[in-house]
VOSE-197636 format. One record per residue (C-alpha): residue number from 1; x, y, z. Coordinates in nm, 3 decimals. Example, Ala and Ser with C-alpha at 12.3 -4.5 7.8 and 13.67 -1.06 7.14 Angstrom:
+-----+---------+---------+---------+
!   i !      px !      py !      pz !
+-----+---------+---------+---------+
!   1 !   1.230 !  -0.450 !   0.780 !
!   2 !   1.367 !  -0.106 !   0.714 !
+-----+---------+---------+---------+
//
This chain:
+-----+---------+---------+---------+
!   i !      px !      py !      pz !
+-----+---------+---------+---------+
!   1 !   4.995 !  17.454 !  18.727 !
!   2 !   5.215 !  17.232 !  18.941 !
!   3 !   5.200 !  16.861 !  18.897 !
!   4 !   4.998 !  16.652 !  19.136 !
!   5 !   5.305 !  16.491 !  19.291 !
!   6 !   5.439 !  16.831 !  19.400 !
!   7 !   5.128 !  16.950 !  19.581 !
!   8 !   5.002 !  16.634 !  19.753 !
!   9 !   4.993 !  16.619 !  20.135 !
!  10 !   5.077 !  16.980 !  20.204 !
!  11 !   5.116 !  17.327 !  20.067 !
!  12 !   4.794 !  17.463 !  19.924 !
!  13 !   4.620 !  17.143 !  20.036 !
!  14 !   4.588 !  17.279 !  20.390 !
!  15 !   4.416 !  17.589 !  20.253 !
!  16 !   4.175 !  17.351 !  20.080 !
!  17 !   4.117 !  17.174 !  20.414 !
!  18 !   4.043 !  17.504 !  20.588 !
!  19 !   3.806 !  17.620 !  20.314 !
!  20 !   3.628 !  17.284 !  20.303 !
!  21 !   3.593 !  17.279 !  20.683 !
!  22 !   3.434 !  17.624 !  20.675 !
!  23 !   3.212 !  17.526 !  20.381 !
!  24 !   3.069 !  17.228 !  20.570 !
!  25 !   3.030 !  17.441 !  20.883 !
!  26 !   2.836 !  17.711 !  20.694 !
!  27 !   2.621 !  17.466 !  20.497 !
!  28 !   2.539 !  17.210 !  20.767 !
!  29 !   2.530 !  17.439 !  21.071 !
!  30 !   2.158 !  17.513 !  21.051 !
!  31 !   2.036 !  17.172 !  20.919 !
!  32 !   2.232 !  16.985 !  21.187 !
!  33 !   2.082 !  17.206 !  21.460 !
!  34 !   1.731 !  17.211 !  21.316 !
!  35 !   1.600 !  17.087 !  21.651 !
!  36 !   1.623 !  17.446 !  21.778 !
!  37 !   1.397 !  17.568 !  21.496 !
!  38 !   1.148 !  17.282 !  21.521 !
!  39 !   0.959 !  17.407 !  21.832 !
!  40 !   0.937 !  17.753 !  21.677 !
!  41 !   0.782 !  17.611 !  21.358 !
!  42 !   0.533 !  17.410 !  21.565 !
!  43 !   0.426 !  17.727 !  21.745 !
!  44 !   0.421 !  17.943 !  21.428 !
!  45 !   0.225 !  17.714 !  21.194 !
!  46 !   0.022 !  17.504 !  21.442 !
!  47 !   0.064 !  17.188 !  21.234 !
!  48 !   0.104 !  16.833 !  21.360 !
!  49 !   0.444 !  16.716 !  21.474 !
!  50 !   0.453 !  16.451 !  21.200 !
!  51 !   0.395 !  16.702 !  20.920 !
!  52 !   0.640 !  16.958 !  21.062 !
!  53 !   0.904 !  16.690 !  21.110 !
!  54 !   0.926 !  16.646 !  20.731 !
!  55 !   1.121 !  16.972 !  20.715 !
!  56 !   1.409 !  16.843 !  20.928 !
!  57 !   1.404 !  16.494 !  20.780 !
!  58 !   1.421 !  16.613 !  20.420 !
!  59 !   1.703 !  16.861 !  20.477 !
!  60 !   1.914 !  16.576 !  20.615 !
!  61 !   1.801 !  16.297 !  20.381 !
!  62 !   1.768 !  16.461 !  20.039 !
!  63 !   2.140 !  16.532 !  20.009 !
!  64 !   2.228 !  16.170 !  20.090 !
!  65 !   1.978 !  16.020 !  19.850 !
!  66 !   2.094 !  16.256 !  19.573 !
!  67 !   2.464 !  16.190 !  19.643 !
!  68 !   2.523 !  16.011 !  19.307 !
!  69 !   2.387 !  16.316 !  19.122 !
!  70 !   2.592 !  16.554 !  19.338 !
!  71 !   2.909 !  16.353 !  19.277 !
!  72 !   2.842 !  16.355 !  18.902 !
!  73 !   2.810 !  16.736 !  18.910 !
!  74 !   3.144 !  16.771 !  19.087 !
!  75 !   3.307 !  16.523 !  18.850 !
!  76 !   3.191 !  16.713 !  18.542 !
!  77 !   3.211 !  17.078 !  18.648 !
!  78 !   3.462 !  17.083 !  18.934 !
!  79 !   3.444 !  17.163 !  19.306 !
!  80 !   3.465 !  17.543 !  19.273 !
!  81 !   3.163 !  17.603 !  19.045 !
!  82 !   2.956 !  17.347 !  19.236 !
!  83 !   3.039 !  17.510 !  19.571 !
!  84 !   2.945 !  17.854 !  19.435 !
!  85 !   2.614 !  17.719 !  19.307 !
!  86 !   2.549 !  17.537 !  19.636 !
!  87 !   2.612 !  17.863 !  19.823 !
!  88 !   2.332 !  18.023 !  19.623 !
!  89 !   2.104 !  17.726 !  19.696 !
!  90 !   2.172 !  17.711 !  20.071 !
!  91 !   2.153 !  18.088 !  20.125 !
!  92 !   1.850 !  18.125 !  19.898 !
!  93 !   1.666 !  17.837 !  20.065 !
!  94 !   1.728 !  17.977 !  20.413 !
!  95 !   1.620 !  18.328 !  20.318 !
!  96 !   1.317 !  18.196 !  20.131 !
!  97 !   1.217 !  18.002 !  20.443 !
!  98 !   1.184 !  18.331 !  20.633 !
!  99 !   0.882 !  18.412 !  20.414 !
! 100 !   0.721 !  18.065 !  20.432 !
! 101 !   0.341 !  18.099 !  20.474 !
! 102 !   0.295 !  17.734 !  20.577 !
! 103 !   0.479 !  17.410 !  20.649 !
! 104 !   0.434 !  17.282 !  20.293 !
! 105 !   0.631 !  17.578 !  20.156 !
! 106 !   0.891 !  17.524 !  20.428 !
! 107 !   0.929 !  17.160 !  20.322 !
! 108 !   1.030 !  17.283 !  19.976 !
! 109 !   1.244 !  17.585 !  20.068 !
! 110 !   1.426 !  17.446 !  20.374 !
! 111 !   1.390 !  17.071 !  20.328 !
! 112 !   1.458 !  17.025 !  19.955 !
! 113 !   1.647 !  17.338 !  19.840 !
! 114 !   1.879 !  17.362 !  20.141 !
! 115 !   1.913 !  16.982 !  20.152 !
! 116 !   2.030 !  16.960 !  19.790 !
! 117 !   2.269 !  17.249 !  19.846 !
! 118 !   2.421 !  17.068 !  20.143 !
! 119 !   2.461 !  16.752 !  19.935 !
! 120 !   2.653 !  16.947 !  19.670 !
! 121 !   2.880 !  17.103 !  19.934 !
! 122 !   2.951 !  16.761 !  20.087 !
! 123 !   3.048 !  16.605 !  19.753 !
! 124 !   3.257 !  16.904 !  19.644 !
! 125 !   3.455 !  16.942 !  19.967 !
! 126 !   3.541 !  16.573 !  20.000 !
! 127 !   3.640 !  16.541 !  19.635 !
! 128 !   3.871 !  16.846 !  19.628 !
! 129 !   4.029 !  16.744 !  19.960 !
! 130 !   4.084 !  16.393 !  19.828 !
! 131 !   4.263 !  16.528 !  19.521 !
! 132 !   4.516 !  16.724 !  19.726 !
! 133 !   4.604 !  16.454 !  19.981 !
! 134 !   4.742 !  16.103 !  19.960 !
! 135 !   4.924 !  15.978 !  20.270 !
! 136 !   4.746 !  16.224 !  20.500 !
! 137 !   4.408 !  16.188 !  20.333 !
! 138 !   4.241 !  16.031 !  20.638 !
! 139 !   4.353 !  16.318 !  20.863 !
! 140 !   4.248 !  16.580 !  20.609 !
! 141 !   3.904 !  16.425 !  20.557 !
! 142 !   3.859 !  16.386 !  20.932 !
! 143 !   3.925 !  16.757 !  20.985 !
! 144 !   3.690 !  16.855 !  20.701 !
! 145 !   3.398 !  16.638 !  20.815 !
! 146 !   3.413 !  16.765 !  21.173 !
! 147 !   3.294 !  17.095 !  21.027 !
! 148 !   2.937 !  16.963 !  21.035 !
! 149 !   2.955 !  16.888 !  21.409 !
! 150 !   3.128 !  17.215 !  21.496 !
! 151 !   2.870 !  17.398 !  21.284 !
! 152 !   2.586 !  17.226 !  21.468 !
! 153 !   2.736 !  17.326 !  21.804 !
! 154 !   2.778 !  17.692 !  21.704 !
! 155 !   2.453 !  17.732 !  21.513 !
! 156 !   2.236 !  17.573 !  21.782 !
! 157 !   2.329 !  17.844 !  22.032 !
! 158 !   2.346 !  18.118 !  21.769 !
! 159 !   2.001 !  18.044 !  21.626 !
! 160 !   1.855 !  18.037 !  21.975 !
! 161 !   1.992 !  18.385 !  22.049 !
! 162 !   1.893 !  18.521 !  21.708 !
! 163 !   1.536 !  18.401 !  21.757 !
! 164 !   1.519 !  18.587 !  22.091 !
! 165 !   1.662 !  18.907 !  21.939 !
! 166 !   1.510 !  18.914 !  21.589 !
! 167 !   1.242 !  18.647 !  21.579 !
! 168 !   1.228 !  18.332 !  21.366 !
! 169 !   1.213 !  18.517 !  21.032 !
! 170 !   1.503 !  18.744 !  21.121 !
! 171 !   1.708 !  18.445 !  21.233 !
! 172 !   1.661 !  18.266 !  20.902 !
! 173 !   1.748 !  18.580 !  20.704 !
! 174 !   2.068 !  18.635 !  20.901 !
! 175 !   2.195 !  18.276 !  20.878 !
! 176 !   2.102 !  18.278 !  20.509 !
! 177 !   2.320 !  18.587 !  20.459 !
! 178 !   2.604 !  18.419 !  20.649 !
! 179 !   2.572 !  18.115 !  20.422 !
! 180 !   2.668 !  18.333 !  20.124 !
! 181 !   3.026 !  18.304 !  20.253 !
! 182 !   3.024 !  17.962 !  20.086 !
! 183 !   3.117 !  18.151 !  19.768 !
! 184 !   3.427 !  18.285 !  19.943 !
! 185 !   3.520 !  17.932 !  20.047 !
! 186 !   3.486 !  17.824 !  19.684 !
! 187 !   3.750 !  18.077 !  19.583 !
! 188 !   4.019 !  17.870 !  19.760 !
! 189 !   3.926 !  17.551 !  19.576 !
! 190 !   4.182 !  17.572 !  19.297 !
! 191 !   4.133 !  17.263 !  19.079 !
! 192 !   4.422 !  17.018 !  19.076 !
! 193 !   4.266 !  16.800 !  18.806 !
! 194 !   4.061 !  16.958 !  18.529 !
! 195 !   3.691 !  16.855 !  18.539 !
! 196 !   3.548 !  16.643 !  18.260 !
! 197 !   3.341 !  16.930 !  18.121 !
! 198 !   3.651 !  17.135 !  18.044 !
! 199 !   3.839 !  16.833 !  17.913 !
! 200 !   3.554 !  16.760 !  17.674 !
! 201 !   3.554 !  17.122 !  17.553 !
! 202 !   3.930 !  17.110 !  17.502 !
! 203 !   3.909 !  16.780 !  17.316 !
! 204 !   3.634 !  16.917 !  17.091 !
! 205 !   3.842 !  17.224 !  17.008 !
! 206 !   4.149 !  17.015 !  16.929 !
! 207 !   3.944 !  16.779 !  16.715 !
! 208 !   3.801 !  17.068 !  16.512 !
! 209 !   4.151 !  17.207 !  16.468 !
! 210 !   4.287 !  16.875 !  16.342 !
! 211 !   4.003 !  16.837 !  16.092 !
! 212 !   4.067 !  17.182 !  15.950 !
! 213 !   4.442 !  17.129 !  15.922 !
! 214 !   4.377 !  16.862 !  15.660 !
! 215 !   4.161 !  17.103 !  15.457 !
! 216 !   4.345 !  17.340 !  15.226 !
! 217 !   4.273 !  17.691 !  15.351 !
! 218 !   4.182 !  17.968 !  15.109 !
! 219 !   4.493 !  18.126 !  14.961 !
! 220 !   4.359 !  18.474 !  15.025 !
! 221 !   4.365 !  18.412 !  15.400 !
! 222 !   4.727 !  18.295 !  15.414 !
! 223 !   4.890 !  18.493 !  15.132 !
! 224 !   5.147 !  18.745 !  15.249 !
! 225 !   5.333 !  18.951 !  14.990 !
! 226 !   5.707 !  18.889 !  14.992 !
! 227 !   5.897 !  19.179 !  15.137 !
! 228 !   5.587 !  19.344 !  15.269 !
! 229 !   5.622 !  19.497 !  15.614 !
! 230 !   5.260 !  19.599 !  15.664 !
! 231 !   4.980 !  19.351 !  15.723 !
! 232 !   4.607 !  19.377 !  15.769 !
! 233 !   4.447 !  19.272 !  16.101 !
! 234 !   4.354 !  18.938 !  15.943 !
! 235 !   4.715 !  18.875 !  15.838 !
! 236 !   4.841 !  18.923 !  16.193 !
! 237 !   4.662 !  18.605 !  16.301 !
! 238 !   4.861 !  18.283 !  16.325 !
! 239 !   4.792 !  18.012 !  16.070 !
! 240 !   4.651 !  17.782 !  16.341 !
! 241 !   4.411 !  18.053 !  16.456 !
! 242 !   4.298 !  18.111 !  16.098 !
! 243 !   4.232 !  17.740 !  16.061 !
! 244 !   4.025 !  17.733 !  16.380 !
! 245 !   3.815 !  18.030 !  16.263 !
! 246 !   3.522 !  17.901 !  16.058 !
! 247 !   3.334 !  18.154 !  15.848 !
! 248 !   2.995 !  18.110 !  15.690 !
! 249 !   3.142 !  17.971 !  15.367 !
! 250 !   3.333 !  17.695 !  15.547 !
! 251 !   3.026 !  17.612 !  15.754 !
! 252 !   2.821 !  17.562 !  15.440 !
! 253 !   3.087 !  17.331 !  15.294 !
! 254 !   3.104 !  17.127 !  15.613 !
! 255 !   2.723 !  17.101 !  15.626 !
! 256 !   2.722 !  16.965 !  15.272 !
! 257 !   2.987 !  16.708 !  15.364 !
! 258 !   2.788 !  16.601 !  15.667 !
! 259 !   2.479 !  16.543 !  15.452 !
! 260 !   2.675 !  16.313 !  15.224 !
! 261 !   2.807 !  16.118 !  15.520 !
! 262 !   2.480 !  16.106 !  15.713 !
! 263 !   2.462 !  15.726 !  15.683 !
! 264 !   2.809 !  15.685 !  15.835 !
! 265 !   2.720 !  15.937 !  16.106 !
! 266 !   2.410 !  15.734 !  16.190 !
! 267 !   2.619 !  15.420 !  16.224 !
! 268 !   2.859 !  15.605 !  16.455 !
! 269 !   2.570 !  15.724 !  16.673 !
! 270 !   2.432 !  15.370 !  16.696 !
! 271 !   2.777 !  15.247 !  16.797 !
! 272 !   2.799 !  15.509 !  17.074 !
! 273 !   2.450 !  15.419 !  17.200 !
! 274 !   2.547 !  15.052 !  17.206 !
! 275 !   2.859 !  15.129 !  17.409 !
! 276 !   2.653 !  15.336 !  17.655 !
! 277 !   2.405 !  15.051 !  17.695 !
! 278 !   2.687 !  14.806 !  17.761 !
! 279 !   2.837 !  15.039 !  18.021 !
! 280 !   2.502 !  15.079 !  18.201 !
! 281 !   2.449 !  14.702 !  18.183 !
! 282 !   2.788 !  14.640 !  18.345 !
! 283 !   2.712 !  14.900 !  18.612 !
! 284 !   2.377 !  14.741 !  18.699 !
! 285 !   2.535 !  14.395 !  18.703 !
! 286 !   2.800 !  14.522 !  18.944 !
! 287 !   2.529 !  14.667 !  19.170 !
! 288 !   2.349 !  14.333 !  19.161 !
! 289 !   2.668 !  14.151 !  19.262 !
! 290 !   2.720 !  14.391 !  19.552 !
! 291 !   2.368 !  14.326 !  19.682 !
! 292 !   2.429 !  13.952 !  19.654 !
! 293 !   2.683 !  13.986 !  19.935 !
! 294 !   2.516 !  13.883 !  20.262 !
! 295 !   2.736 !  14.108 !  20.476 !
! 296 !   2.661 !  14.405 !  20.251 !
! 297 !   2.286 !  14.345 !  20.271 !
! 298 !   2.310 !  14.322 !  20.650 !
! 299 !   2.504 !  14.647 !  20.663 !
! 300 !   2.247 !  14.824 !  20.443 !
! 301 !   1.965 !  14.708 !  20.671 !
! 302 !   2.162 !  14.817 !  20.979 !
! 303 !   2.232 !  15.161 !  20.830 !
! 304 !   1.864 !  15.206 !  20.745 !
! 305 !   1.741 !  15.104 !  21.091 !
! 306 !   2.006 !  15.311 !  21.270 !
! 307 !   1.921 !  15.620 !  21.063 !
! 308 !   1.549 !  15.557 !  21.118 !
! 309 !   1.588 !  15.548 !  21.495 !
! 310 !   1.892 !  15.760 !  21.587 !
! 311 !   1.826 !  16.076 !  21.384 !
! 312 !   1.489 !  16.182 !  21.540 !
! 313 !   1.646 !  16.293 !  21.872 !
! 314 !   1.838 !  16.561 !  21.682 !
! 315 !   1.505 !  16.708 !  21.580 !
! 316 !   1.283 !  16.628 !  21.880 !
! 317 !   1.506 !  16.638 !  22.188 !
! 318 !   1.443 !  17.007 !  22.262 !
! 319 !   1.069 !  16.959 !  22.226 !
! 320 !   1.092 !  16.651 !  22.453 !
! 321 !   1.253 !  16.858 !  22.729 !
! 322 !   0.993 !  17.135 !  22.696 !
! 323 !   0.689 !  16.904 !  22.669 !
! 324 !   0.794 !  16.717 !  22.984 !
! 325 !   0.839 !  17.044 !  23.175 !
! 326 !   1.211 !  16.983 !  23.236 !
! 327 !   1.294 !  17.330 !  23.100 !
! 328 !   1.077 !  17.622 !  22.998 !
! 329 !   1.280 !  17.731 !  22.696 !
! 330 !   1.597 !  17.630 !  22.513 !
! 331 !   1.901 !  17.667 !  22.738 !
! 332 !   2.212 !  17.869 !  22.658 !
! 333 !   2.389 !  17.549 !  22.545 !
! 334 !   2.108 !  17.346 !  22.383 !
! 335 !   2.091 !  16.969 !  22.392 !
! 336 !   2.155 !  16.971 !  22.016 !
! 337 !   2.490 !  17.144 !  22.074 !
! 338 !   2.589 !  16.891 !  22.338 !
! 339 !   2.509 !  16.603 !  22.105 !
! 340 !   2.698 !  16.769 !  21.817 !
! 341 !   3.021 !  16.804 !  22.015 !
! 342 !   2.988 !  16.445 !  22.136 !
! 343 !   2.945 !  16.332 !  21.774 !
! 344 !   3.259 !  16.520 !  21.675 !
! 345 !   3.458 !  16.346 !  21.949 !
! 346 !   3.302 !  16.013 !  21.855 !
! 347 !   3.404 !  16.046 !  21.490 !
! 348 !   3.767 !  16.104 !  21.581 !
! 349 !   3.781 !  15.843 !  21.861 !
! 350 !   3.606 !  15.565 !  21.670 !
! 351 !   3.810 !  15.644 !  21.359 !
! 352 !   4.134 !  15.597 !  21.551 !
! 353 !   4.000 !  15.290 !  21.732 !
! 354 !   3.909 !  15.104 !  21.413 !
! 355 !   4.267 !  15.141 !  21.287 !
! 356 !   4.382 !  14.898 !  21.556 !
! 357 !   4.445 !  14.559 !  21.396 !
! 358 !   4.288 !  14.357 !  21.676 !
! 359 !   3.951 !  14.537 !  21.647 !
! 360 !   3.688 !  14.412 !  21.403 !
! 361 !   3.520 !  14.712 !  21.238 !
! 362 !   3.184 !  14.541 !  21.189 !
! 363 !   3.162 !  14.430 !  21.552 !
! 364 !   3.268 !  14.779 !  21.667 !
! 365 !   2.986 !  14.929 !  21.459 !
! 366 !   2.745 !  14.674 !  21.607 !
! 367 !   2.850 !  14.778 !  21.959 !
! 368 !   2.794 !  15.147 !  21.881 !
! 369 !   2.445 !  15.064 !  21.752 !
! 370 !   2.365 !  14.862 !  22.064 !
! 371 !   2.484 !  15.141 !  22.299 !
! 372 !   2.298 !  15.407 !  22.100 !
! 373 !   1.980 !  15.198 !  22.111 !
! 374 !   2.005 !  15.170 !  22.490 !
! 375 !   2.035 !  15.549 !  22.517 !
! 376 !   1.722 !  15.591 !  22.303 !
! 377 !   1.525 !  15.346 !  22.518 !
! 378 !   1.625 !  15.540 !  22.832 !
! 379 !   1.499 !  15.878 !  22.705 !
! 380 !   1.131 !  15.815 !  22.798 !
! 381 !   1.219 !  15.711 !  23.156 !
! 382 !   1.451 !  16.009 !  23.216 !
! 383 !   1.279 !  16.274 !  23.429 !
! 384 !   1.561 !  16.529 !  23.475 !
! 385 !   1.727 !  16.772 !  23.236 !
! 386 !   2.070 !  16.652 !  23.349 !
! 387 !   1.973 !  16.299 !  23.254 !
! 388 !   1.878 !  16.415 !  22.904 !
! 389 !   2.213 !  16.592 !  22.874 !
! 390 !   2.399 !  16.272 !  22.964 !
! 391 !   2.195 !  16.065 !  22.716 !
! 392 !   2.265 !  16.325 !  22.445 !
! 393 !   2.638 !  16.284 !  22.510 !
! 394 !   2.614 !  15.904 !  22.489 !
! 395 !   2.394 !  15.899 !  22.182 !
! 396 !   2.600 !  16.170 !  22.011 !
! 397 !   2.929 !  15.989 !  22.076 !
! 398 !   2.809 !  15.660 !  21.932 !
! 399 !   2.642 !  15.839 !  21.640 !
! 400 !   2.998 !  15.920 !  21.536 !
! 401 !   3.006 !  15.567 !  21.392 !
! 402 !   2.921 !  15.735 !  21.060 !
! 403 !   3.299 !  15.768 !  21.014 !
! 404 !   3.328 !  15.386 !  21.010 !
! 405 !   3.105 !  15.330 !  20.708 !
! 406 !   3.376 !  15.365 !  20.441 !
! 407 !   3.616 !  15.136 !  20.627 !
! 408 !   3.352 !  14.866 !  20.674 !
! 409 !   3.233 !  14.899 !  20.314 !
! 410 !   3.590 !  14.853 !  20.190 !
! 411 !   3.625 !  14.548 !  20.411 !
! 412 !   3.312 !  14.391 !  20.266 !
! 413 !   3.335 !  14.470 !  19.893 !
! 414 !   3.693 !  14.590 !  19.840 !
! 415 !   3.833 !  14.923 !  19.725 !
! 416 !   3.738 !  14.873 !  19.359 !
! 417 !   3.366 !  14.877 !  19.439 !
! 418 !   3.377 !  15.126 !  19.724 !
! 419 !   3.214 !  15.409 !  19.529 !
! 420 !   2.914 !  15.204 !  19.417 !
! 421 !   2.867 !  15.029 !  19.751 !
! 422 !   2.893 !  15.353 !  19.947 !
! 423 !   2.634 !  15.510 !  19.719 !
! 424 !   2.395 !  15.225 !  19.802 !
! 425 !   2.459 !  15.276 !  20.174 !
! 426 !   2.397 !  15.649 !  20.144 !
! 427 !   2.064 !  15.578 !  19.977 !
! 428 !   1.953 !  15.350 !  20.262 !
! 429 !   2.083 !  15.596 !  20.523 !
! 430 !   1.911 !  15.892 !  20.359 !
! 431 !   1.587 !  15.698 !  20.325 !
! 432 !   1.595 !  15.614 !  20.697 !
! 433 !   1.670 !  15.974 !  20.793 !
! 434 !   1.377 !  16.096 !  20.582 !
! 435 !   1.130 !  15.852 !  20.740 !
! 436 !   1.247 !  15.865 !  21.104 !
! 437 !   1.127 !  16.209 !  21.223 !
! 438 !   0.781 !  16.193 !  21.056 !
! 439 !   0.721 !  15.847 !  21.206 !
! 440 !   0.817 !  15.970 !  21.554 !
! 441 !   0.597 !  16.278 !  21.504 !
! 442 !   0.302 !  16.061 !  21.401 !
! 443 !   0.350 !  15.850 !  21.713 !
! 444 !   0.324 !  16.168 !  21.923 !
! 445 !   0.016 !  16.289 !  21.733 !
! 446 !  -0.142 !  15.949 !  21.796 !
! 447 !  -0.051 !  15.902 !  22.165 !
! 448 !   0.024 !  16.264 !  22.271 !
! 449 !   0.348 !  16.134 !  22.422 !
! 450 !   0.704 !  16.073 !  22.304 !
! 451 !   0.740 !  15.754 !  22.510 !
! 452 !   0.614 !  15.505 !  22.251 !
! 453 !   0.796 !  15.694 !  21.975 !
! 454 !   1.136 !  15.658 !  22.139 !
! 455 !   1.069 !  15.297 !  22.235 !
! 456 !   1.007 !  15.241 !  21.864 !
! 457 !   1.329 !  15.427 !  21.770 !
! 458 !   1.539 !  15.237 !  22.022 !
! 459 !   1.385 !  14.907 !  21.914 !
! 460 !   1.473 !  14.977 !  21.548 !
! 461 !   1.836 !  15.049 !  21.636 !
! 462 !   1.866 !  14.737 !  21.854 !
! 463 !   1.709 !  14.526 !  21.578 !
! 464 !   1.963 !  14.661 !  21.331 !
! 465 !   2.248 !  14.573 !  21.570 !
! 466 !   2.120 !  14.217 !  21.608 !
! 467 !   2.083 !  14.168 !  21.231 !
! 468 !   2.431 !  14.304 !  21.161 !
! 469 !   2.588 !  14.088 !  21.432 !
! 470 !   2.409 !  13.763 !  21.346 !
! 471 !   2.463 !  13.784 !  20.970 !
! 472 !   2.836 !  13.848 !  21.019 !
! 473 !   2.906 !  13.556 !  21.254 !
! 474 !   3.191 !  13.327 !  21.138 !
! 475 !   2.949 !  13.032 !  21.123 !
! 476 !   2.809 !  13.167 !  20.796 !
! 477 !   3.133 !  13.047 !  20.628 !
! 478 !   3.200 !  13.364 !  20.440 !
! 479 !   3.509 !  13.396 !  20.226 !
! 480 !   3.834 !  13.431 !  20.411 !
! 481 !   3.919 !  13.749 !  20.225 !
! 482 !   3.612 !  13.920 !  20.367 !
! 483 !   3.723 !  13.862 !  20.727 !
! 484 !   4.076 !  13.997 !  20.682 !
! 485 !   4.164 !  14.356 !  20.740 !
! 486 !   4.200 !  14.522 !  20.396 !
! 487 !   4.530 !  14.666 !  20.294 !
! 488 !   4.386 !  14.996 !  20.175 !
! 489 !   4.618 !  15.204 !  19.960 !
! 490 !   4.468 !  15.545 !  19.895 !
! 491 !   4.714 !  15.649 !  19.631 !
! 492 !   4.553 !  15.712 !  19.295 !
! 493 !   4.177 !  15.713 !  19.244 !
! 494 !   4.036 !  16.003 !  19.443 !
! 495 !   3.679 !  15.936 !  19.339 !
! 496 !   3.684 !  15.603 !  19.524 !
! 497 !   3.765 !  15.762 !  19.857 !
! 498 !   3.568 !  16.082 !  19.821 !
! 499 !   3.293 !  15.932 !  20.033 !
! 500 !   3.514 !  15.862 !  20.336 !
! 501 !   3.385 !  15.984 !  20.674 !
+-----+---------+---------+---------+
//
């Protein structure tokens, strides 16, 4: 295999980018356009909007909350096996949802199973892309992450047509079958760095070999008669292979030795446990120090409130248009598709804008929250379908601020703690996404109108913008290093930038 310096920023890396883009498109296409399916589930199961909304909120939030577990799976087993397994989860969850007898089953099959599969795809694609790129890593990750928005645009229209032609169950079966192509995408993900699982297996094999080299092997196994030209099958083996092979007799001898040294083995185990406890203690202390940072706490609160308020339109906007009589059925280009394309443009535009030295990333994020909150507050007073389309464009564009989270996190805590801090942010964001749609649905069940629900959503987003702005004012006398633009060098540790975008 070629060395890492020969394959960075080009070559097979662009095949990785293409495969990762398609993987995110296939995995996130249906979950990101779940708003098209939501009215169909309401009609099919006749449940309350709050209960049905759990399906869409879980499929988006479970993967974020479980991101540390997903990253650990990729770190230990590699991107290719994880992507293959996630393909089975996403496709199986979608197909299983076609046979859902009630909303509770749908919450498990679509919300949890598909959501976890998407989380695994997200971690695998970003990690493998990060390994293959250095100087062009930002561009590569930007291309990969736009797969979610492009998938939402395509799947929103496709699911609408499939429902008309084959019904809701047929639609889920077809998109589940299409999701099996995630396994094909995994085939391109040739590992550049061997995962820890294989390294541990290799180290164990080498350690066993070294131990047996110091033991005198039986003479019968190694004795070859001088001048003899014929050998038995056992004699054709190399000496090293004979030493690695452990028969029943050697196993019994080693077991007897282990019994004699059981006390020393116990001490070694206690030493390992002590080291693990120290490592976990350091990790928890580092998390505590991160949450002691006022700017970081403000950003976590802002992420939670923005996710709580800005995600529900993705799920409810089609039902809003139909319940207000603005359109009888979903249009050829649904509102979800319009918002998805606007989000794609917003990710790229805001990502380029924050690179300008004279722009403060935190204040830019605050502005996007404020503008998105205004769009949410205007949804209840909009009485035309064209007006909803315009608000979807505005809200979708400023929802592209998700691409700013890694930059702002690095600015607050530094590159060394980016992985831990970003994991905390993902937890708050996932928690907000999980709660947002059910809360909005409960508001509708209570008032039989979306007006109060979207006033609540817009108010949450505006509150988050105010908190983030006030707690980051210069008058708080924060350290000078926190207000300077970080000199980020993405050169070595891929794990610390795998959460970008």
